[in-house]
C-alpha positions as CSV (number, residue, x, y, z in Angstrom):
1,X,2.0,18.5,39.2
2,X,3.4,15.8,37.3
3,X,2.5,15.8,34.1
4,X,0.4,12.8,31.7
5,X,2.4,10.7,29.5
6,X,-0.8,10.7,26.6
7,X,-1.2,14.4,25.7
8,X,-1.9,14.3,22.7
9,X,-5.7,15.3,21.6
10,X,-6.4,13.4,18.2
11,X,-5.6,14.5,14.5
12,X,-4.8,17.3,13.7
13,X,-5.0,16.5,9.9
14,X,-4.2,13.2,7.6
15,X,-2.9,14.3,4.6
16,X,-2.4,12.3,1.3
17,X,-1.2,13.7,-3.0
18,X,-4.2,14.1,-5.4
19,X,-4.1,14.1,-9.6
20,X,-7.8,15.0,-9.5
21,X,-8.6,18.7,-7.7
22,X,-11.7,18.3,-9.3
23,X,-13.2,14.8,-8.8
24,X,-11.5,15.3,-4.9
25,X,-13.2,18.7,-4.0
26,X,-16.5,16.9,-5.4
27,X,-16.1,14.3,-3.7
28,X,-15.4,15.3,-0.2
29,X,-17.0,19.2,-0.2
30,X,-20.6,18.3,-2.2
31,X,-20.8,14.6,-2.0
32,X,-20.2,14.2,1.7
33,X,-20.7,18.3,2.7
34,X,-17.5,18.3,4.5
35,X,-17.0,21.8,4.2
36,X,-13.4,23.3,3.3
37,X,-11.6,25.1,6.2
38,X,-8.0,26.1,5.4
39,X,-5.8,26.6,2.4
40,X,-2.6,26.7,1.5
41,X,-1.1,28.4,-1.7
42,X,3.1,27.8,-2.4
43,X,4.5,29.3,-5.7
44,X,8.5,29.1,-5.4
45,X,8.7,26.9,-1.8
46,X,10.5,24.7,-1.4
47,X,14.0,22.9,-2.3
48,X,15.0,22.9,-5.7
49,X,12.4,21.7,-8.6
50,X,10.0,21.3,-5.9
51,X,6.4,22.5,-7.9
52,X,4.1,24.9,-7.4
53,X,1.0,23.3,-5.0
54,X,-1.9,24.0,-2.9
55,X,-2.8,22.4,0.2
56,X,-6.5,21.9,1.1
57,X,-8.2,20.9,3.7
58,X,-11.7,19.7,4.8
59,X,-13.2,19.5,8.2
60,X,-13.8,16.0,9.4
61,X,-15.2,16.8,13.1
62,X,-13.7,17.0,16.0
63,X,-11.8,20.0,15.0
64,X,-9.8,17.1,12.6
65,X,-9.2,17.4,9.3
66,X,-8.4,15.8,6.0
67,X,-6.6,17.5,3.4
68,X,-4.9,17.0,0.0
69,X,-1.8,18.3,-2.1
70,X,-1.9,19.1,-5.7
71,X,1.0,19.6,-7.4
72,X,1.1,21.8,-10.4
73,X,2.8,20.0,-13.9
74,X,3.3,17.1,-11.5
75,X,1.9,13.7,-13.8
76,X,1.7,10.1,-11.8
77,X,5.4,8.6,-12.1
78,X,5.5,6.1,-14.9
79,X,5.8,2.5,-13.9
80,X,3.8,1.4,-11.3
81,X,1.1,-1.1,-10.9
82,X,-2.6,-1.1,-11.8
83,X,-3.6,-2.3,-8.4
84,X,-3.6,0.8,-5.6
85,X,-3.9,4.5,-5.0
86,X,-1.7,7.7,-7.0
87,X,0.2,7.6,-4.0
88,X,0.4,3.7,-3.8
89,X,0.9,1.8,-6.7
90,X,0.9,-1.9,-6.7
91,X,1.4,-4.4,-8.9
92,X,-1.6,-6.6,-10.1
93,X,-0.6,-10.0,-8.3
94,X,-1.2,-7.7,-4.9
95,X,-3.9,-8.6,-2.3
96,X,-6.7,-6.5,-2.6
97,X,-6.6,-7.2,1.0
98,X,-3.6,-5.9,1.6
99,X,-4.4,-2.7,-0.2
100,X,-7.5,-2.0,1.4
101,X,-5.7,-1.9,4.8
102,X,-4.5,1.5,4.6
103,X,-7.7,3.1,4.9
104,X,-9.1,5.9,6.9
105,X,-11.6,5.5,9.2
106,X,-14.3,8.4,9.9
107,X,-16.5,7.8,13.0
108,X,-20.0,9.1,13.3
109,X,-22.5,9.1,16.2
110,X,-24.8,6.5,15.2
111,X,-27.2,4.1,12.4
112,X,-29.2,7.8,11.4
113,X,-26.2,9.1,10.6
114,X,-24.2,6.3,9.2
115,X,-26.9,5.8,6.4
116,X,-27.3,8.9,5.7
117,X,-24.0,8.7,4.8
118,X,-24.9,5.3,2.4
119,X,-27.4,7.9,1.0
120,X,-25.3,10.6,-0.5
121,X,-22.4,7.8,-1.7
122,X,-24.7,5.8,-3.2
123,X,-26.5,9.0,-5.4
124,X,-22.9,9.4,-5.8
125,X,-20.0,8.5,-8.7
126,X,-18.8,6.6,-6.1
127,X,-21.1,4.4,-3.9
128,X,-21.0,2.3,-1.7
129,X,-18.6,-1.1,-2.2
130,X,-19.7,-2.7,1.2
131,X,-21.5,-2.8,4.6
132,X,-20.4,-4.9,7.3
133,X,-20.5,-5.0,11.7
134,X,-17.7,-6.6,12.8
135,X,-17.2,-7.0,16.5
136,X,-17.9,-3.8,18.0
137,X,-18.5,-1.4,14.7
138,X,-20.6,-1.4,11.3
139,X,-18.9,0.7,8.1
140,X,-19.9,2.2,5.4
141,X,-16.8,1.3,2.6
142,X,-15.9,3.2,-0.8
143,X,-12.9,4.5,-2.6
144,X,-12.3,8.4,-3.5
145,X,-11.6,9.9,-7.2
146,X,-7.9,9.0,-6.0
147,X,-8.3,5.5,-5.1
148,X,-8.4,6.0,-1.2
149,X,-10.2,3.6,0.8
150,X,-12.7,5.4,2.6
151,X,-14.5,3.7,5.7
152,X,-17.4,5.9,7.3
153,X,-18.3,4.1,10.8
154,X,-20.3,3.7,14.3
155,X,-20.1,1.6,17.6
156,X,-22.0,-0.9,17.8
157,X,-21.7,-0.9,22.2
158,X,-18.9,0.6,24.2
159,X,-16.0,-0.9,24.0
160,X,-15.1,-2.5,28.3
161,X,-12.5,-2.3,30.4
162,X,-11.9,-6.5,29.8
163,X,-11.3,-5.6,26.5
164,X,-9.1,-2.9,26.9
165,X,-7.1,-5.5,29.1
166,X,-7.4,-8.4,26.1
167,X,-5.9,-5.7,24.1
168,X,-2.6,-4.9,25.9
169,X,-2.2,-8.4,26.4
170,X,-2.9,-9.5,22.8
171,X,-0.4,-6.6,21.7
172,X,2.1,-7.8,24.2
173,X,1.7,-11.4,22.8
174,X,2.0,-10.2,19.5
175,X,5.0,-8.2,20.3
176,X,6.9,-11.3,21.1
177,X,6.1,-13.5,18.5
178,X,6.9,-11.3,15.6
179,X,10.1,-10.3,17.4
180,X,10.7,-14.1,16.8
181,X,11.0,-16.6,13.8
182,X,8.0,-18.0,11.7
183,X,5.5,-15.2,13.3
184,X,1.7,-17.3,13.2
185,X,-1.5,-16.8,14.8
186,X,-0.9,-20.1,16.4
187,X,2.3,-18.7,18.5
188,X,0.2,-15.7,19.2
189,X,-2.4,-17.0,20.9
190,X,-0.7,-19.3,22.9
191,X,1.9,-16.8,24.0
192,X,-1.4,-15.0,24.7
193,X,-2.5,-18.0,27.0
194,X,1.0,-17.6,28.8
195,X,0.8,-14.4,30.0
196,X,-2.6,-14.9,31.0
197,X,-1.2,-17.4,33.3
198,X,1.6,-15.6,33.9
199,X,-0.2,-12.2,35.2
200,X,-3.2,-14.4,36.2
201,X,-0.7,-15.6,39.0
202,X,1.5,-12.2,39.6
203,X,-1.9,-11.0,40.3
204,X,-2.3,-13.6,42.8
205,X,1.2,-13.1,44.5
206,X,0.6,-9.2,45.0
207,X,-3.0,-10.1,47.0
208,X,-1.3,-12.2,49.4
209,X,1.6,-9.7,49.6
210,X,-0.7,-6.9,50.1
211,X,-2.6,-9.8,52.7
212,X,0.3,-10.2,54.9
213,X,1.8,-6.9,55.3
214,X,-2.5,-5.5,56.3
215,X,-1.7,-8.7,58.4
216,X,1.7,-7.8,60.0
217,X,0.2,-4.2,60.7
């Protein structure tokens, strides 16, 4: 029996460093109400000069977890910029859209749950910074105590098979365009249109071939 190519079952955990475990626990456990589900205390662990640390996990539903590392006595690296988070500091001239592109999105089932999380955040030290409708989802955003952007999102409608097909065509076009010189949106859309024409022609040829084969049979 053939095994499926796609065998993974979702996120076990996504992990990040923190320099403020007190605020981190307050944000995730007390404000968002994500239960603590696991922790690892590692003393004298790892290679030479590896500091003692605690690795702690919060349940974000569906058997998925978000986790943090706190290293005892390890201070934030000096010389970094002011923008970004505790993991990645950027110079002040780096656009905020680029910094925010690295974020964690957590799913809820409906508008009621989304608004409940909005209420919890708005009553905390980390209020919602924006609420956005984008095509098939609605999301709220804030930054946690470590500067990581956190998104809580709900689906507005199911994604259709036609949209899945569009995604395949878009990514195939992107890979081609980004592999060449001076990639741009115009080049991507042009190549995507060409791929649509090519694959429609291939599908028509295949249909004709099947019809001819059935006719001969």
